[in-house]
Wavefront OBJ file of the C-alpha trace (Angstrom):
o trace
v 29.026 43.391 80.644
v 32.495 44.573 79.606
v 34.086 41.949 81.821
v 32.003 39.222 80.189
v 33.030 40.348 76.675
v 36.699 40.522 77.738
v 36.520 36.991 79.209
v 34.918 35.664 76.000
v 37.716 37.206 73.914
v 40.395 35.647 76.156
v 38.746 32.229 75.779
v 38.590 32.553 71.964
v 42.247 33.616 71.698
v 43.385 30.870 74.122
v 41.525 28.187 72.157
v 43.263 29.101 68.883
v 46.733 28.405 70.310
v 50.097 29.234 68.843
v 52.002 27.139 66.301
v 54.970 25.194 67.658
v 58.274 26.809 66.613
v 60.417 24.740 64.202
v 64.087 24.865 65.158
v 66.764 22.758 63.506
v 68.400 20.103 65.691
v 71.845 21.333 66.790
v 74.885 19.502 65.397
v 77.851 19.139 67.761
v 81.193 17.604 66.792
v 82.107 14.334 68.531
v 84.788 14.996 71.184
v 88.232 13.562 70.512
v 90.317 12.619 73.556
v 93.855 11.285 73.251
v 94.442 7.903 74.885
v 96.967 8.282 77.712
v 100.062 6.137 77.463
v 101.816 5.360 80.733
v 104.685 2.941 80.965
v 103.910 -0.027 83.219
v 106.015 0.152 86.385
v 108.522 -2.609 86.811
v 109.409 -3.654 90.365
v 112.070 -3.834 91.713
v 114.133 -1.263 89.898
v 116.675 1.174 91.204
v 114.083 3.904 90.803
v 111.327 1.810 92.444
v 112.821 -0.556 95.041
v 110.638 -3.200 96.694
v 109.098 -1.640 99.770
v 110.218 -3.153 103.052
v 107.786 -2.610 105.909
v 108.462 -3.651 109.452
v 105.666 -5.007 111.546
v 104.567 -2.309 113.946
v 105.723 -2.886 117.463
v 102.880 -2.097 119.827
v 103.261 -2.826 123.492
v 100.954 -5.533 124.823
v 97.987 -3.967 126.588
v 98.225 -4.139 130.323
v 94.842 -3.610 131.905
v 94.595 -3.793 135.630
v 92.158 -6.348 136.963
v 88.945 -4.681 138.066
v 88.752 -4.302 141.782
v 85.160 -4.448 142.960
v 84.233 -3.862 146.515
v 83.029 -7.049 148.117
v 79.269 -7.150 148.457
v 78.286 -7.483 152.056
v 76.530 -10.735 152.799
v 73.741 -10.538 155.280
v 72.419 -13.456 157.186
v 68.899 -14.522 156.183
v 66.222 -12.783 158.201
v 63.561 -15.033 159.700
v 59.974 -14.081 158.956
v 56.462 -15.442 159.123
v 53.356 -14.181 157.320
v 49.928 -15.349 156.258
v 46.812 -13.881 154.682
v 43.487 -15.117 153.350
v 40.537 -13.877 151.276
v 37.031 -15.332 151.279
v 34.475 -13.342 149.316
v 31.410 -15.398 148.388
v 29.769 -12.920 145.952
v 32.890 -12.827 143.738
v 33.801 -16.527 144.339
v 37.250 -15.502 145.608
v 38.615 -17.940 148.171
v 42.398 -18.154 148.536
v 45.099 -18.006 151.212
v 48.889 -17.965 151.545
v 51.195 -18.766 154.486
v 55.026 -18.723 154.510
v 57.769 -19.103 157.138
v 61.558 -18.660 156.833
v 64.307 -19.326 159.395
v 67.697 -17.669 159.913
v 69.455 -20.269 157.727
v 67.486 -19.465 154.534
v 65.100 -22.441 154.731
v 61.593 -21.433 153.541
v 58.381 -23.430 153.911
v 54.872 -22.421 153.025
v 51.590 -23.263 151.398
v 48.845 -21.581 149.442
v 45.360 -22.622 148.428
v 43.030 -21.453 145.678
v 39.392 -22.227 144.901
v 39.262 -23.363 141.255
v 36.287 -22.698 138.918
v 35.423 -26.431 138.848
v 34.749 -26.417 142.619
v 37.992 -28.065 143.761
v 40.513 -26.404 146.037
v 44.136 -26.521 144.892
v 46.593 -26.774 147.803
v 50.317 -26.300 147.195
v 52.828 -27.048 149.982
v 56.383 -25.984 149.145
v 59.914 -25.802 150.568
v 62.906 -23.885 149.270
v 66.560 -23.663 150.275
v 69.977 -23.061 148.708
v 70.660 -26.776 148.090
v 67.455 -28.327 146.747
v 65.836 -25.203 145.289
v 62.036 -24.932 145.130
v 60.129 -28.191 145.705
v 56.329 -28.158 145.580
v 53.677 -30.742 146.436
v 50.340 -30.048 144.688
v 47.082 -31.575 145.977
v 43.424 -31.092 145.097
v 40.589 -31.201 147.595
v 37.027 -31.920 146.482
v 35.571 -33.246 143.250
v 35.563 -31.444 139.918
v 32.111 -30.328 138.755
v 31.023 -28.655 135.569
v 31.258 -24.921 136.041
v 27.879 -23.217 135.843
v 27.625 -19.578 136.786
v 24.846 -18.758 139.195
v 21.620 -17.900 137.369
v 20.190 -14.523 138.198
v 16.661 -13.839 136.924
v 16.193 -10.678 134.927
v 14.891 -7.655 136.770
v 11.941 -7.254 134.394
v 8.945 -9.548 133.694
v 8.824 -11.830 130.657
v 6.865 -10.338 127.755
v 3.258 -11.565 127.494
v 2.002 -11.562 123.908
v -1.709 -11.570 123.139
v -3.140 -14.259 120.930
v -3.863 -12.912 117.421
v -7.498 -12.140 116.645
v -7.435 -13.637 113.125
v -7.964 -17.389 112.595
v -5.012 -19.660 111.831
v -4.844 -20.560 108.118
v -5.570 -24.142 107.087
v -3.842 -25.611 104.083
v -4.686 -28.760 102.206
v -2.751 -30.395 99.411
v -4.375 -29.992 95.947
v -5.750 -33.131 94.345
v -4.939 -33.804 90.677
v -6.799 -33.796 88.348
v -9.530 -31.536 89.563
v -11.619 -28.813 87.896
v -9.358 -26.115 89.312
v -6.142 -28.129 88.653
v -6.504 -30.115 85.393
v -3.937 -32.715 84.295
v -1.046 -31.332 82.227
v -1.540 -31.288 78.440
v 1.960 -32.479 77.504
v 2.683 -36.177 77.134
v 4.494 -38.092 79.840
v 8.181 -38.684 79.099
v 9.198 -42.137 77.897
v 12.517 -43.450 79.228
v 14.346 -46.452 77.820
v 14.070 -49.527 80.000
v 17.697 -50.532 79.455
v 20.835 -48.416 79.252
l 1 2 3 4 5 6 7 8 9 10 11 12 13 14 15 16 17 18 19 20 21 22 23 24 25 26 27 28 29 30 31 32 33 34 35 36 37 38 39 40 41 42 43 44 45 46 47 48 49 50 51 52 53 54 55 56 57 58 59 60 61 62 63 64 65 66 67 68 69 70 71 72 73 74 75 76 77 78 79 80 81 82 83 84 85 86 87 88 89 90 91 92 93 94 95 96 97 98 99 100 101 102 103 104 105 106 107 108 109 110 111 112 113 114 115 116 117 118 119 120 121 122 123 124 125 126 127 128 129 130 131 132 133 134 135 136 137 138 139 140 141 142 143 144 145 146 147 148 149 150 151 152 153 154 155 156 157 158 159 160 161 162 163 164 165 166 167 168 169 170 171 172 173 174 175 176 177 178 179 180 181 182 183 184 185 186 187 188 189 190 191 192 193
């Protein structure tokens, strides 16, 4: 209980606040600085002769030419390789074959089964003079791509016919005892505008 009374007293005293102190604004004198007076230098004078600078004489740089060890040149190595993949479930069907001789002449071909059913066949040659030259051919006829349909692993849902009768609607006929003609007059429009 004593703590509660003490807290209430602190709140009452804090809410009353203290008056703001009133101090006069300080008055400072404006600083006075003398303006410096320097005589403007006059060139050339005996006291200040015109400076005479010589261009610096640096020796021309002499860097030795870099001396790199000559890269050994190896004769082209002949090789021959080929590989193929045919995986019907994933529709992967492609192959690659390449041959090179000891003079750096490379020939080869690769084929790929495209999604439209055609097979793309690329025959190519490469050497140091003509670069890479390819001949592209297509085998087969393009068809619209349709992924193979796989039926769902569960049966189609079978819904029962509802037990309530289907509603029948008919358009109301005017005027009728249940739908009388409206009581307001028909609008009259001018025949000519």
